[in-house]
N, C-alpha and C positions, 0 to 999 in steps of 0.2 A: 745702278742697277746693278745685280747680280743675276747673271744669265743661269748658273748652276743651281740658284733656289727655286727657279720656275718648274714646279710639278706639271708631270704632263700625264691626263688617265683618260682610259677609254671603258665608258663605262656602258654596260649594255641594261635596257628596258625591258620590263615583262613584255611590253608590246614587239620586242626585237628588233626595235630603231637602238643606235647606238649614239653616245654625245664623248662628243670630246672638251674637257674638260682642262682650263689652265689655270693653277693658282698659284700666288706667291703669299707665304706666311709673315714676311716684313714688309708688305704694304697692307695685305691684307684683301689684295685684289683677287677675283675669280674673273673669267671666261666663259665659259662653255655655248657648243654650237653642236646642234643636230648634224651626223655624218653622213652624207649624200652615199647612199649606198653605191649610187652608179659611176663614181670617181673614185681613183685611188686613196688609201685615207693618207698618206706623205705627204702631198701638195696641199690636202685639206689642212693638215697638220701644220704644216712651213706658214701658210697665208695665215693663221689662227696665231701661232706664234708670231710674226711681225706686229699683228695688227694690236698683241697685249705687250708686245715691249715698245710699239709707239705709246697704247697709255700709260703704263709704268714711267716712260719718260717725262710725260703730261703731268702725271701723279707729282713725282718728283719736284719738277719746277715749283708747280702750284704750289707744294708745301716749302718750298726753300724761300 
């Protein structure tokens, strides 16, 4: 797993909501979650990144 290959985007939707999207081109895995406007973005990003890295590890184990 290459942590540098993970792309992190914050997308603003037409209705004003924001999405946090993580993608990994090597595996094709993508994960997105709506950002809670009442909480700071960084802890939400770190939490989603931890979940994403765990999913990448599981996907790598299954493909091995």
